C-alpha positions in Angstrom: -3.1 -4.6 24.3 -3.7 -7.5 22.1 -0.9 -8.1 19.6 -2.2 -11.1 17.7 -4.2 -10.3 14.6 -4.8 -12.1 11.3 -4.4 -8.9 9.4 -2.9 -5.5 10.2 -3.8 -2.6 7.8 -1.5 0.4 7.6 -3.3 3.6 6.6 -1.3 6.8 6.0 -3.1 10.1 6.8 -2.2 13.7 5.9 -4.9 16.3 6.5 -7.6 13.7 6.0 -10.1 15.1 8.6 -12.8 15.8 5.9 -12.3 12.5 4.1 -12.1 10.0 6.9 -15.3 8.0 7.0 -15.8 7.3 10.7 -18.8 5.0 10.3 -17.1 2.9 7.7 -14.1 2.3 9.9 -16.1 1.6 13.1 -18.6 -0.7 11.5 -15.9 -2.6 9.8 -13.8 -3.1 13.0 -16.9 -4.2 14.9 -17.5 -6.9 12.4 -13.8 -7.9 11.9 -12.3 -8.6 15.4 -9.2 -10.2 14.0 -8.1 -7.0 12.1 -6.1 -4.1 13.5 -5.9 -0.7 11.7 -2.6 1.1 12.2 -3.0 4.8 11.3 0.1 6.9 10.6 -0.8 10.6 11.0 1.9 12.1 8.8 2.3 15.6 10.3 -1.3 16.7 9.6 -2.1 20.3 10.3 -5.9 20.0 10.4 -8.0 18.0 12.9 -7.0 14.6 11.5 -5.7 13.4 14.9 -9.0 14.2 16.6 -11.0 12.2 14.0 -8.6 9.3 14.4 -9.0 9.4 18.2 -12.7 9.3 17.7 -12.4 6.2 15.5 -10.2 4.6 18.1 -12.6 5.3 20.9 -15.1 2.9 19.4 -12.7 -0.1 19.2 -9.6 0.9 21.2 -8.1 -2.6 21.0 -8.2 -2.7 17.2 -6.8 0.8 16.4 -3.3 2.1 16.9 -2.3 5.7 16.2 1.2 6.8 15.3 1.8 10.5 15.1 4.7 11.8 12.9 5.8 15.3 14.1 6.3 16.5 10.5 5.1 15.4 7.1 7.4 12.9 5.5 5.3 11.9 2.5 3.1 8.8 1.8 6.0 6.5 0.9 7.8 7.1 4.2 4.6 7.1 6.3 3.7 3.6 4.9 7.3 2.3 5.2 7.5 3.5 8.8 4.1 2.1 9.7 4.8 -1.3 8.2 8.2 -1.7 10.0 6.5 -0.7 13.3 3.8 -3.4 12.7 6.4 -6.0 12.0 8.0 -5.3 15.4 4.8 -4.7 17.5 2.3 -7.3 16.3 2.0 -11.0 15.7 0.2 -11.2 12.4 0.1 -13.3 9.3 -0.4 -10.4 6.9 0.3 -6.7 6.6 -1.5 -4.5 4.2 -1.6 -0.8 3.3 -4.7 1.2 2.1 -5.7 4.7 1.2 -7.4 6.6 4.0 -10.3 7.8 1.8 -11.3 4.1 1.3 -11.5 4.4 -2.4 -10.8 0.7 -2.0 -12.9 -0.5 0.9 -11.7 -2.2 4.0 -13.8 -5.2 3.1 -12.2 -5.4 -0.3 -8.8 -5.4 1.5 -9.8 -8.3 3.6 -11.0 -10.2 0.5 -7.6 -9.6 -1.2 -5.8 -10.7 2.0 -7.4 -14.1 1.8 -5.2 -14.9 -1.2 -2.1 -14.8 1.0 -1.1 -18.4 1.7 1.9 -20.8 1.9 2.4 -20.3 -1.8 1.2 -16.7 -2.3 3.4 -14.0 -0.6 2.0 -10.9 -2.2 -1.5 -9.9 -3.4 -2.7 -6.5 -4.7 -5.8 -4.9 -6.0 -6.2 -4.0 -9.6 -8.7 -1.5 -11.0 -9.8 -3.5 -14.0 -13.3 -2.5 -15.2 -15.3 -5.7 -15.8 -19.0 -6.5 -16.5 -19.5 -7.5 -12.8 -17.5 -4.7 -11.2 -18.0 -1.1 -10.4 -14.8 0.9 -11.2 -15.5 4.6 -11.3 -12.6 6.6 -12.7 -12.5 10.0 -14.4 -11.7 9.6 -18.1 -8.6 11.8 -18.1 -7.2 10.0 -15.0 -7.9 6.7 -16.7 -6.1 7.7 -19.9 -3.1 9.2 -18.0 -3.0 6.2 -15.7 -3.0 3.6 -18.5 -0.2 5.4 -20.3 1.9 5.4 -17.1 0.9 1.8 -16.3 2.1 0.6 -19.7 5.5 2.3 -19.3 5.8 0.8 -15.8 5.0 -2.6 -17.0 7.6 -2.4 -19.8 10.2 -1.2 -17.3 9.5 -4.0 -14.9 9.2 -6.5 -17.7 6.1 -7.9 -16.1 2.6 -8.1 -17.3 1.1 -6.0 -14.5 -2.1 -4.1 -15.2 -2.1 -1.8 -12.2 0.9 -1.3 -9.9 -0.6 1.9 -8.5 -3.7 0.7 -6.8 -3.6 1.7 -3.2 -4.4 -1.7 -1.7 -1.5 -4.2 -1.3 -1.1 -7.1 1.1 2.1 -8.9 2.1 3.0 -12.0 4.0 4.4 -10.7 7.3 7.8 -12.4 6.7 8.2 -10.6 3.4 7.3 -7.1 4.8 10.6 -6.3 6.5 12.6 -7.2 3.4 10.5 -4.9 1.2 10.3 -1.9 3.5 13.6 -1.8 5.4 15.2 0.7 3.0 13.8 4.1 2.2 12.2 4.7 -1.2 13.5 7.0 -3.9 10.1 8.5 -4.9 7.4 9.9 -2.6 4.7 8.8 -5.1 6.1 5.9 -7.2 7.2 3.8 -4.3 4.7 1.1 -5.5 6.9 0.6 -8.6 9.9 0.3 -6.3 8.2 -2.5 -4.4 7.9 -4.4 -7.6 11.6 -3.9 -8.4 12.4 -5.1 -4.9 10.3 -8.2 -5.3 12.0 -8.9 -8.6 15.4 -8.6 -6.9 14.4 -11.1 -4.2 12.5 -13.7 -6.3 13.3 -13.1 -10.0 10.5 -12.6 -12.5 9.6 -16.2 -13.2 9.3 -17.1 -9.5 7.4 -13.9 -8.7 4.7 -14.8 -11.1 4.0 -17.8 -8.9 4.2 -16.0 -5.6 2.1 -12.9 -6.4 -1.5 -12.4 -7.3 -3.2 -9.4 -9.0 -6.8 -9.4 -7.9 -9.5 -7.4 -9.8 -11.4 -5.1 -7.5 -15.2 -5.5 -7.2 -15.6 -1.8 -6.4 -13.4 1.4 -6.6 -14.3 5.0 -6.7 -12.2 8.0 -7.8 -11.9 10.8 -5.3 -11.7 14.5 -6.2 -9.1 15.4 -3.6 -6.0 13.7 -4.8 -2.9 14.6 -2.8 -0.6 14.2 -5.9 0.0 17.7 -7.3 -0.7 18.1 -11.0 2.8 19.5 -11.6 4.2 16.1 -10.5 3.1 14.6 -13.8 6.1 16.3 -15.5 8.5 15.1 -12.8 7.0 11.6 -12.8 9.0 10.6 -15.9 12.3 11.6 -14.2 11.4 9.6 -11.1 10.5 6.6 -13.2 13.8 6.7 -15.1 15.8 7.2 -11.9 14.0 4.2 -10.3 14.8 2.0 -13.3 18.4 3.0 -13.3 18.9 2.7 -9.6 17.5 -0.8 -9.3 19.2 -2.0 -12.4 22.6 -0.7 -11.2 22.3 -1.8 -7.6 20.7 -5.1 -8.2 23.7 -7.2 -7.2 24.1 -5.3 -4.0 20.4 -5.6 -3.2 20.5 -9.4 -3.8 23.4 -9.8 -1.4 21.7 -7.7 1.2 18.4 -9.7 1.0 20.2 -13.0 1.1 22.1 -11.9 4.2 18.8 -11.1 6.0 17.2 -14.4 4.9 20.0 -16.4 6.5 
């Protein structure tokens, strides 16, 4: 199996059989031979695995399937997938993306092109502009902007959209960010920013990271986040802030040790 790719995209899947766009995946892979897709089937109980096997059958050298025996949640599925990719493949960049392709694979590749000697991290941002097509339900937009504002204040960074499901990392940075388990199943993106701040400090991070406005993004009706989580979200956010503030010195020492 070829282990050399320009980009490896980790895609977590939990009961995604009805949402996986087989043609979108296969057409993309046939036109991007230097990209590998690493699916993490996170304990699905439907026919997700069969659909993933079908996708793999079209381009077997560009698709890798990892089956988790039980559901561990999106955060852990992505974390496990990224760490496996660091160990298995020679690649310049590792990304993660939502299985429903609300952000397209092509857009992910576009964002990945921003990774360079001076840019270690690039992520999509759902900023509605005159020349973009960002389709979000109004209530989700309003809730999302409220949450995003609070997250930005906690991070003390002017980030518009920490929660977009498309993020790309320089391979050398990936292990540092994903070696430890996350506190939250759903707000792990926020934790990634806290970890980046721990490693690079805010002023340096502004030079090493790029927030890229998406050209296209569409809202999906079948969100996996339960509505009840909205009430727990604030507790998670507070716990994340306290944990990374209190453990910052320990995290700095840990990361410096790995970098030596």
